[in-house]
N, C-alpha and C positions, 0 to 999 in steps of 0.2 A: 494405525498405519496410514501413511499418506503416499500419494503418487507424486514423485519428484522428478523433474527433468533437469539434468545437469548439462550445461552448455559451456564447455571448457576445452580449449585446443591443446593445452599442455598435457602430454600423456601421463606424466607423474601426478600432477594435481588432479586430473580427471579420474585416474584410478583411485587415488586417495579419497576423493569425495564420494565416488560411487560405493566403494567398499565400506566407508564409515557410515554412510546413510543407510545402506542395506543392513549393517550390523545393528543400527538403531531400530530396525524393523520396518523400514519404508520400502515401497516398491519403486525402484530407481531405474530410469533409463538415461542414457547419456549420448550426446553427440559432440562432434569436435569442430564444427564450423557453423557459420550463420545460415547457410542454405539448408543444411540438415535440420537445424533448429526450426527454421521456417516451415519445413515440411512436417516436422513432428507436431507443430502447433496448429496446423491446418488439415491434418490427415483425416479428421472426421467431418470436415466441412461445416462444423457447427461453431457457435459462439457461446461464451459463458459471460453473461452480462452482469451478474451479481455473484457474491461469494457463495450463495446457496444454490445457484443454478448449475449443478454439476453436469457436464456433457461427457458422454463416453469418449475415451481416448485422450481427453485433455488432462494434464497434470494438475495436482492441487497446488503446486508451487514450482517456480523456476529459479534455479541458481544460474546466474548469467554472467559470464566473463565479458568484459568490454572489448578487449583486443582479440577479434576473431577473424579468420580467413573468410573471404567472399562477401560476407555481410557484417558490418560493424555492429557490436553489441548495442550501441546507443540507438541505431536504426531499428534493431530487433525490439528493443524496449518500447520505442514509440509505436511499433506495429502491435505488440502485445497489448499495450494500454488502449490502443484504438479499438481492438477487436474483442478483448477479454478483460476480466477483472481478477486475473490470477495474481496472487502475491508474487513479487519478484525481488529476490535478493541479488544485488549486483556485487561481483568480485572485480577488483581492479588494483593494479600496482600504482595507479595515479592517486596520490594522497592530498593533492591540493584542495583547499576548501572550496574554491570556485567550481572545481570539477564535481565534487560531491553534491554541491547545491544544484548544478545543472542537471545531474542525473536524477536527483530527487524530484526536480521540477518536471522531468520527463515522465515521472510516474513510478520510479523505483520505491519499494516499501522499506528497503534497508540497503546499506552500502558498507561493505567490509573490505578493508585494504589488505592487499598482499604485502608481505607474508602474513598469514593470519594464524591465530590460535585455534586449533581444531575444536576444542571444547567450547570456546566462545561462539564459533560459527554454528555448531549444532544447537547451542542454546538459542541463538537468534532465529534459527530456522523453526525450532519448536514454538517460540513466541509468535512468529508470523503465522504458523499453522493454527495456533490457538485463537489468534485474533480473527482469522478468516473463517473459522468453522464454528466458533462458540456463539450461541444465540445470546444476545444481551438479556440480563435478568428480568427486565420488564418488557413483556411482549406487546403491551398496549401501544397504540399510536400516540406519539408525542407531538405536541403542537406548541409553537411560539409565534404568535401573530400569524402571518401568512406562511410561515415555515412549518412543514410537516415531516415527521420522521417515523417510518414504520419498521421497527426492529424485526418483525416477523418476516417480511418480504425483503428486508434490507434495501428499502427505497426511500429516497428523499425528494421532496418537491417544495417549491416556493412560488406563491401566487398562482398555484395550479399548474406550474411547469415542472416536469421531472428534471432532476439534477443527477447526472451520472457520476457517481463517486467511487473511488477505490475503497478497499476495505479499511485502510488506515484513515482516509478522510472521513468515512462514515463513522468510525469509532471516535474521532475527535469531535465531530458534530454531535454525536450522541452524548458525549461527556458534557459538552457545553449546554445542550438543550435540557439535560437532566437538572442543571443548576442555573437556570436563567438569572441574569443579573449578578451572579457571583463571579468575581475575578479569579481566574485560574492561571497560575504561573506556568511558565514553560517547563520547569522541572516537574511540577505536578502533572501536567499533561503528558510529558514523556513517560513518567513512571506508571501512569494509569494505562496509557495506550500501548506503549512498547513493553510493558510488564517486566521492567528491569530497572535497576537503580540509575539515576541520572548522574553522569560523571562530568558535566560541564560543557558537553557538546550539544548545542541547541539548534544547529543548522537544520536538522531533520524536522523539528517541530515548526520552525519558522517557514521552511519551504512547503511543508504539507498544508499549513494554515494559509499560506499565500495562494496555493493551488485551489484550496477549498473556497476561499473568498472570491477568487476569480470566477469559479464555476457558478457560485451563487449570484454574483453580479451579472454574469452573462445570461442567466435564466430570468433574473428580475432586475433590469438595469437601474430602477429607481430605489432599489433596496440594497443595503449593505449591513446585513444582520450581525456580523462579527465586529466587535469594537476592540481596538487596541488601547489598553490602559497603560500609558507609557511608564516604564520602570516597574510595572507590576505583573502584567500578563494580558489575558483576553477574557471577554465576556460577551454574551448576547445582549444587544441593545433592544430597547422596546420597539416592537414592530406593530403596524396596523394589521388587523385580521384580514383574511382573504375576503376580497369583495369590497373592502373599504376604499 
């Protein structure tokens, strides 16, 4: 059972989501506008910086509509990503590819277009919850040059500088560092990280990888550990060890 916050202004859609998720066994709370969502996410005055740092009062996942009264959903998403590392599934009637890419770049973990299939939506929520709560199978600290990944604490660093990653970014980096030098295609990354079949939409993979690379370069400007192998996928390039 997970704690889920539903942020949706349409009464019918809101009621459907709350009822369905409760029937799945989750503890669900719902709000209808951006201000109420902001209060719900800051009620305990604490932050959750990693997927394993559960704070009392914070949900385990947020289902977020974009078109909200008072505070736009995209603004809320940016605030959530600034203060927390909660998985966020965005709902929107906007189906343009550039909109999806922009929202994924803001930090959404998944994007579902309205009208949606309820079975698909609940499956995506379950996949997000698994990714954010499941401990990777190898708890040992993984290193690749100056890059370090600790699955136990869900922390990453490069050249001694901590890199704040979302749950999805962490899982992508974990997948790459487990197989350094091996080229991983976007379909393979999608199926391993999103835990569902790849159906030809790779915007999510490209956007999360772009965000991940930006964060790594910001932490270590002289290092660009993720290499694009054009037409094939991505791999970790050879890196100097920390201190070199």
